[in-house]
C-alpha positions, 0 to 999 in steps of 0.5 A: 541348571546353567549358572549365573555370571554375576551375583548381587546381594541386596534388593533395595533401590540401588541393588534392584536397579543394578540387577535390572541394568545387568539383565538388560545388558544380557548378563545372567544374574543371581540375587539374594535378599534375606527374609525378614520376619513380618516383611514380604519376601523381597526376592519373590516380589522382585521376580514377580515384578520388575524382574519378571521374564529376565535372566535373573535367579532369586535366592533367600539362602546364601549357600544356594545363592553362592552355588548358583554362580559360576567360578570365580564367583563375582558378588556385589554387595548392595547392603547398608554400610557398616555392620551389615557388610561385615555380617554379610561377609561372615555369612558368605565366606563358608560358601566361597572359594579362593579367587572368588570376588566380593565387591562392596558397592555401598557408601562404606567408610574407607577405613572399614574397607581397608580393615576388610581387605586385611581380614580377607587377605589370607582367605584368598577372597579378592575384595573390592570397595567400589564407590557407586554414584548416580542414585536410582537413575544411575543404577538403572541406566548408568552410574559413575563407578569407582572400584579399588582394592585387590587388583587381581579382581579387576580383569574379571569384574571390569566387563560387568562394571563397565557394562552398567556404567554411564557412558561419555559421548565418545562411548568411554565408560565412567568406570576405571580402576582407581587403585589399591587398598581402600582408594575406591571408597575414599574417592567416593567419599570425597566425591560426596564431600564435593557434592555437599559443597556444590549443593550448599553453594547453589543453595546460597545463590538461591537464598540471595535471589530469594532475599533480594525480593526481585525473583519469583520461583519461576524467575529463579528457575529461569536463571538456573536454566540459563546457568545450565546453558553455560559454564555451570552446566551440571546435573545439580544446576539442572535439577535445581531449575526443575525443583523451583518450577515444581508445583503440588496438586494444590498449585503451590510451589513444592519447594516452599513447603520443604522444611529447611533442615538438611540431612546427611549420612556420614560421607561429608563428615568422613571427608572433613575428618580425612582433611584434618588427618591428612592436613589438607584444607577442605573448608568448603566441604567443612562449612557445607557440612556444618551448615547442614548441622545448623539447618537441623537446629530448627528451634534454636534458629527460631530462638535466634530470630526472636532475639536478633531478628531475621531480616536479611537482604541482598541489594543488587540491581536485578538486571546485573544479578544473573551474570554476577551470581553465575560468575560468583558461583563458578569461582566458588565451585572451582575452588571447592573442586580444587580442595577436593582434588588436593585431598585426593592427591594428599591421600594418594601420596600417604597411602601409595595409591598412585591415583590418576586425578584426570581419570577420576575427573573423567569418571565423574563426567557422567552418571554421578551427582556432581557430573558437570561440563567443566570436569572435562577441563579438570581432566585436561589440567591433570593430563597435562601435568599429573603433578599439578600442585593445585587445580587453581594453578593450571593455566585454564583455571587460573584464568577462569578464577582471575575473570570471576573472583571479583564477582565472588567478592561482590556477592560475598560482600553484599551478602555479609552486609545484608545479613545473609549467611553464605558459609561455603562461598565465604570459605571459598573466597577465604581459601583463595585469598590465603593460597595467594599470600606470600605473607600470612598472619601465621607468624604471630600464631607460631610466636604465640605458641612459642610464648605459652608452650615453647613450641619453637618456630622456624625463622625467615632468615634460616633454612626450613627445618631449623627451629628456634625458641625465644624467651618472650618476657 
């Protein structure tokens, strides 16, 4: 039997579509999915269904699966993050040889990836943690892929991962080597964190239009379609317009029937935890995460409405709203991305990953959920200055913020006056105003710390790193 070039473990939505993507590119693939008591044979169903007639071999036995692969084996795990990855690694190891490559393509916590790299170091197995973004459509037709880990694996897996990656208009694949250690999964985690902020900000703009009482769902869809023809062109803006227009079989707008309780699977929380651990402020992501938590407290919010009332409004002439909201969202989006790239920079320095931030922005330009037109400008900014202190300080984005931040101020002010919660956009404005202050109020905080805890403080008239203590009473 001719052996397969590539193996995929896990035939869920993402795994099965990646297999089909590989097969369409002429790659012979072996697939494995374990048998579960009381459930249908997923391998058999796949080979009879979408996988029929393609160069795909199916297995429910790990030994047979491993033996079906040419050496060095290249195996992509598409199983649920957490214990399932460790369980699958333990099951595979007895049938692998030194130099074989295992890629974890799930949304794993980067700390788990770092641990697995350490555990596999002596075995000779080359382990890679690859962030994959794009959902079902991306897996099938081209995803954004962020591989990192044991660099010895890259030359052997590069042709396959780049085959199934999304392609930019110039043909470049949205997949490049991210770096060593757990860098691939960390970058994917921050990608998802930025996604949280982006989605929350779009939802906040939707809420201002809805509460203004001046727009129907279709009119709001038209506004977002206009946004998507300009500087806010992106996948998330595009699908927002489509969601607003969609009606169910009874002619009702489907969005109006969706319960306003947002879920989350962990990457947003990991992003915020990492921000705290690295001392990198990612307030837009944090507020987006906390907004999801509050949205899930449906009964508590009903109690709040009974006690305080739920009235809110947004008073702005409808003729001006479109342009002002577009500029406000654009400014807030730039700030959120600046925070995201700042934490990538902080992690790169701490862990020695030497991340290429411009390359990461390019990888995100296609296939992934946060793909957006302005990421080209992010690539340009970091290509021009790889040591850029903050994305906001690049010539292009500094000018974009100057021309749009007053709209963010106006929208934030009117929303606050009208009782509309905009946590992500409020925090974007607060961050921007903080980073441009030469005098913050934190001198008082440090004095308070010294007062009650003798924590000491630095002085404005002494060199940095020299500390003082005062007897305040």
